[in-house]
C-alpha positions as CSV (number, residue, x, y, z in Angstrom):
1,M,51.6,121.8,92.6
2,T,49.7,123.3,94.8
3,F,46.9,121.9,96.8
4,D,45.3,125.1,94.9
5,D,45.9,123.3,91.2
6,L,43.8,120.4,92.8
7,N,40.8,122.4,93.3
8,S,41.5,123.7,90.0
9,F,41.6,119.7,88.2
10,G,38.6,119.5,90.2
11,K,36.2,122.3,89.7
12,K,36.7,121.5,85.6
13,R,35.8,117.8,86.3
14,E,39.4,117.2,84.6
15,P,40.5,113.5,86.0
16,F,44.0,113.4,87.1
17,L,46.3,111.6,89.3
18,F,47.9,113.2,92.8
19,I,51.1,112.4,94.6
20,V,51.5,114.3,97.9
21,D,54.5,113.4,100.4
22,F,54.3,112.7,103.9
23,K,54.8,116.1,105.3
24,A,51.9,117.5,102.5
25,Q,55.1,119.6,100.9
26,N,55.8,118.8,97.5
27,I,52.8,118.0,95.4
28,I,53.4,115.7,91.8
29,A,49.6,115.9,89.6
30,S,49.2,115.0,86.6
31,A,46.2,114.6,84.2
32,L,45.4,110.9,83.8
33,C,45.4,111.7,79.4
34,E,49.1,112.6,80.5
35,L,50.5,109.9,82.3
36,E,52.5,107.6,79.7
37,A,54.5,110.8,78.2
38,N,55.4,111.8,82.6
39,D,56.1,108.2,83.0
40,I,54.0,107.4,85.8
41,E,51.9,104.1,86.0
42,F,49.2,103.2,88.7
43,C,46.5,100.6,89.2
44,I,43.7,100.7,91.6
45,D,41.7,97.4,91.7
46,E,40.0,96.6,94.8
47,E,39.1,93.1,93.2
48,Y,42.2,92.0,91.6
49,E,43.2,88.2,91.1
50,A,46.4,87.5,92.9
51,K,49.7,86.1,90.1
52,E,52.3,84.3,91.7
53,H,55.8,85.2,91.9
54,A,58.9,84.0,93.2
55,D,59.4,86.8,95.9
56,F,62.9,88.2,94.3
57,L,63.6,90.1,97.2
58,E,66.5,90.1,99.8
59,K,66.6,92.6,103.4
60,K,69.2,93.8,105.2
61,G,67.5,95.2,108.0
62,A,69.0,97.8,110.5
63,D,70.6,96.5,113.7
64,F,68.1,95.6,116.5
65,S,69.9,97.6,119.1
66,E,69.4,100.8,116.9
67,Y,65.9,100.6,116.3
68,K,65.6,99.7,120.0
69,K,67.5,103.3,120.8
70,K,64.8,105.0,118.5
71,F,61.4,102.7,120.4
72,D,63.0,103.5,123.9
73,F,62.8,107.1,123.1
74,V,59.4,107.6,121.8
75,I,58.4,105.4,125.0
76,E,59.7,108.4,127.1
77,K,57.8,110.8,124.5
78,I,54.7,108.3,125.1
79,K,54.8,108.6,129.3
80,A,55.5,112.1,129.4
81,G,52.7,112.6,127.4
82,E,53.9,114.6,124.3
83,T,52.1,111.4,122.3
84,Y,50.5,108.3,122.8
85,L,50.8,106.9,119.9
86,L,53.7,106.8,117.0
87,N,54.1,105.4,113.6
88,L,57.7,104.7,114.0
89,T,59.4,103.7,110.6
90,Q,62.9,103.2,108.7
91,P,64.9,102.2,105.8
92,T,65.4,98.5,105.2
93,L,68.1,97.9,102.6
94,I,66.8,95.4,99.7
95,K,68.6,93.7,96.8
96,T,66.5,92.7,94.2
97,P,67.2,92.0,90.0
98,L,64.2,93.5,89.1
99,S,63.4,96.8,88.2
100,L,61.0,99.5,89.1
101,K,58.7,98.6,86.4
102,E,59.0,95.0,86.4
103,I,58.1,95.3,90.3
104,F,54.9,97.2,89.4
105,E,53.9,94.9,87.0
106,C,54.3,91.5,89.3
107,A,52.7,93.4,92.5
108,N,49.4,92.2,93.8
109,A,48.1,94.7,95.3
110,H,44.8,97.0,95.7
111,Y,46.6,100.3,94.9
112,K,50.1,100.3,92.7
113,L,51.7,103.3,91.7
114,R,55.1,103.9,89.8
115,Y,56.4,107.3,89.4
116,K,59.1,107.3,87.1
117,D,62.2,105.5,88.0
118,E,62.4,106.7,91.2
119,F,59.8,104.4,93.1
120,V,57.1,102.4,93.2
121,C,54.6,101.8,96.1
122,F,52.0,98.4,96.2
123,S,49.6,100.2,99.2
124,P,47.3,97.4,100.7
125,E,45.9,100.4,102.4
126,K,43.0,103.0,101.2
127,F,42.8,106.8,102.5
128,I,39.9,108.2,101.4
129,Q,37.1,107.5,99.1
130,I,34.4,110.0,97.8
131,E,31.5,109.3,96.0
132,G,28.3,111.3,95.9
133,S,28.7,112.9,98.6
134,K,29.8,110.6,100.6
135,I,33.5,111.0,101.9
136,S,35.0,107.3,103.5
137,T,38.3,106.7,105.2
138,F,39.6,102.9,106.3
139,P,42.3,103.6,109.2
140,M,44.8,100.4,108.9
141,K,46.2,99.3,112.7
142,G,46.7,95.5,113.8
143,T,48.7,92.9,111.7
144,I,49.8,89.5,111.9
145,D,50.8,86.8,110.5
146,A,48.1,84.6,109.2
147,S,50.1,81.5,109.4
148,L,49.6,81.7,113.8
149,P,47.4,79.5,115.1
150,N,43.8,81.4,115.8
151,A,45.6,84.5,114.3
152,K,42.1,86.3,113.7
153,E,41.1,86.0,116.8
154,S,44.5,86.4,118.3
155,I,44.7,90.0,116.9
156,L,41.5,91.0,117.7
157,A,41.7,89.8,121.1
158,N,45.3,91.8,121.9
159,Q,44.4,94.6,124.1
160,K,47.4,96.4,122.8
161,E,46.4,96.5,119.3
162,M,42.7,97.3,119.9
163,A,43.9,100.4,122.3
164,E,46.4,101.3,119.4
165,H,43.4,100.4,116.9
166,V,41.0,102.8,118.6
167,M,43.5,105.6,119.0
168,V,43.6,105.7,115.3
169,V,39.9,105.5,114.9
170,D,39.1,108.2,117.2
171,L,41.7,110.5,115.5
172,L,40.8,109.7,111.7
173,R,36.4,110.3,113.2
174,N,38.4,113.6,114.4
175,D,39.8,114.3,111.1
176,L,36.9,113.6,109.3
177,S,34.9,116.0,111.2
178,I,36.7,118.8,110.0
179,V,36.0,118.8,106.4
180,S,32.7,116.6,106.5
181,K,29.7,116.1,108.8
182,G,27.3,113.2,110.3
183,V,30.6,111.9,110.5
184,R,30.3,107.9,111.8
185,V,31.9,104.0,112.3
186,E,30.6,101.7,110.2
187,E,32.6,99.1,110.8
188,F,35.0,98.4,113.3
189,R,38.0,96.3,113.3
190,Y,37.4,93.8,109.9
191,V,40.2,91.5,109.8
192,H,41.4,91.3,105.8
193,E,44.3,88.6,104.7
194,I,47.1,90.3,102.5
195,E,49.6,88.8,99.8
196,A,53.5,89.5,101.8
197,G,55.8,87.4,99.8
198,A,56.4,84.2,101.2
199,K,53.8,84.4,103.6
200,K,50.3,86.0,104.1
201,L,49.4,88.4,106.9
202,L,45.9,89.3,108.6
203,H,45.4,93.4,108.9
204,V,42.6,94.7,110.6
205,S,40.6,98.2,109.3
206,S,37.9,99.9,109.9
207,H,35.5,101.8,108.0
208,I,34.5,105.3,108.9
209,S,32.1,107.8,107.0
210,G,30.8,111.2,106.8
211,D,28.5,113.9,104.1
212,V,31.3,115.9,102.6
213,G,28.5,118.0,100.5
214,D,27.8,118.0,96.6
215,D,30.7,120.6,96.4
216,W,33.7,118.6,97.3
217,H,34.7,118.5,93.4
218,D,36.1,122.3,94.1
219,R,37.8,121.5,97.6
220,I,39.9,118.4,96.7
221,G,42.9,120.0,97.2
222,D,41.7,122.3,100.5
223,I,39.9,118.8,101.9
224,L,43.4,116.7,101.2
225,R,45.4,120.0,102.9
226,L,43.3,119.3,105.9
227,L,43.4,115.7,106.4
228,L,47.2,115.1,106.0
229,P,48.9,113.7,106.9
230,A,47.2,110.6,107.4
231,G,46.5,109.8,111.0
232,S,47.1,106.1,110.5
233,I,51.1,107.0,109.6
234,S,51.8,109.3,111.7
235,G,49.9,109.2,115.4
236,A,48.0,111.7,117.8
237,P,48.2,114.0,118.9
238,K,49.1,114.7,115.6
239,R,51.2,118.2,115.8
240,S,53.1,117.0,118.5
241,T,53.8,112.9,117.3
242,L,55.0,115.1,114.1
243,E,58.0,117.0,115.9
244,I,59.1,113.5,117.7
245,I,58.6,111.7,114.2
246,D,61.5,114.0,113.0
247,A,63.5,113.7,115.7
248,V,63.9,110.4,116.2
249,E,63.6,108.9,112.5
250,R,66.4,111.0,111.3
251,Y,66.0,110.3,107.7
252,E,64.0,111.7,105.2
253,R,60.5,109.9,104.5
254,G,59.8,111.5,101.1
255,F,57.0,110.1,99.5
256,F,56.7,107.0,101.8
257,S,53.4,107.1,104.0
258,G,51.7,110.2,101.8
259,V,49.0,109.5,99.8
260,F,48.7,109.4,96.1
261,G,45.1,108.7,94.1
262,V,43.0,109.4,91.5
263,Y,39.9,111.8,90.7
264,D,37.9,110.2,87.3
265,G,35.7,113.6,87.4
266,K,32.6,112.1,89.7
267,T,34.8,109.9,92.5
268,L,37.7,110.3,94.2
269,D,39.7,107.6,95.6
270,S,43.0,107.6,97.6
271,A,45.4,104.9,99.4
272,V,48.4,105.5,102.0
273,M,51.6,104.7,100.4
274,I,52.6,102.1,102.4
275,R,54.7,99.2,101.3
276,F,57.0,101.5,99.4
277,V,60.4,101.0,97.2
278,Q,62.6,104.2,97.1
279,K,65.6,103.5,94.2
280,V,69.3,105.1,95.5
281,K,72.3,105.5,94.8
282,D,73.5,101.7,96.2
283,G,69.8,100.0,95.2
284,Y,66.6,100.3,96.9
285,L,65.7,101.3,100.1
286,Y,61.9,99.6,101.5
287,K,60.3,102.1,104.1
288,S,57.9,100.4,106.3
289,G,57.0,101.1,110.3
290,G,54.4,100.3,112.7
291,G,52.1,102.3,115.5
292,I,54.1,102.3,119.2
293,T,51.7,102.9,122.0
294,L,52.9,102.5,125.8
295,D,51.7,98.6,125.5
296,S,54.6,97.9,122.7
297,D,57.2,95.5,122.2
298,A,60.1,96.6,120.8
299,Q,61.1,93.3,119.9
300,S,57.6,92.3,118.0
301,E,57.8,95.8,116.6
302,Y,61.1,95.3,115.4
303,N,59.7,91.6,113.9
304,E,56.7,93.3,112.4
305,L,58.4,96.4,110.4
306,L,60.3,93.1,108.7
307,D,57.5,91.4,107.9
308,K,56.4,94.3,106.0
309,V,59.0,94.4,103.6
310,Y,57.8,92.0,100.7
311,L,57.1,92.3,97.5
312,P,53.4,91.1,97.2
């Protein structure tokens, strides 16, 4: 599939689901009527009612010393002026008795996707939504354990988290300006709670919007091509940061931190594919990460990376 194929779906107003990998090189698309035959499941539920379940997951993260080497490499690149925000990720080996289909069924998340017996995603982060002629994006940057004293006040007052969030909002505002007019920040740094297995996390997001025009249906693929990779899980400036990610991570993200979404013939809704479990020969890999800036602390970032490894 290509981005031109996505344009074709839109021109025909044919409802479809799309999945794009992190590097925007591999695209999967399927008419909604063919999803069951293709062994693909998705769910988009803005007001889901959380289901209680045991967190059937054991995780073994990479040694902190190995993470610290990558972290230090990124910090040196920041000092050299080659990036000022980079989303550093890594895979964590997990064990669970659940199948990917069972993980999909029990997960609590606004956006869920299972692709065959290859991977499952349960994401709390919107990518873009289009309705009428309005396009919106919702970058998520800033995470804290909700059980900590004054957690909401603490995350909003944290200067490092503020700086990181401002960078992402600026990047996404510029990205939206490529495909739309009248771009503005509608809501800046609002906090929402996420079920994270045995604990709850608070995430900080913002809402940015623009006018994409009435002909956006014919340009769905072009719009996605221009916006990807998503700024919130790559960094800024985007081009040089992507080169550093290739050098430092030393593994293929694949579809992790790509995007998936659904076009119903009238509107489009999509998510960034974070909270991602991939089936491999020896079990499952859970891929996660976080944004690194000059003020970041290696131990805190490592802890946040592991906190994001959970079944919601």
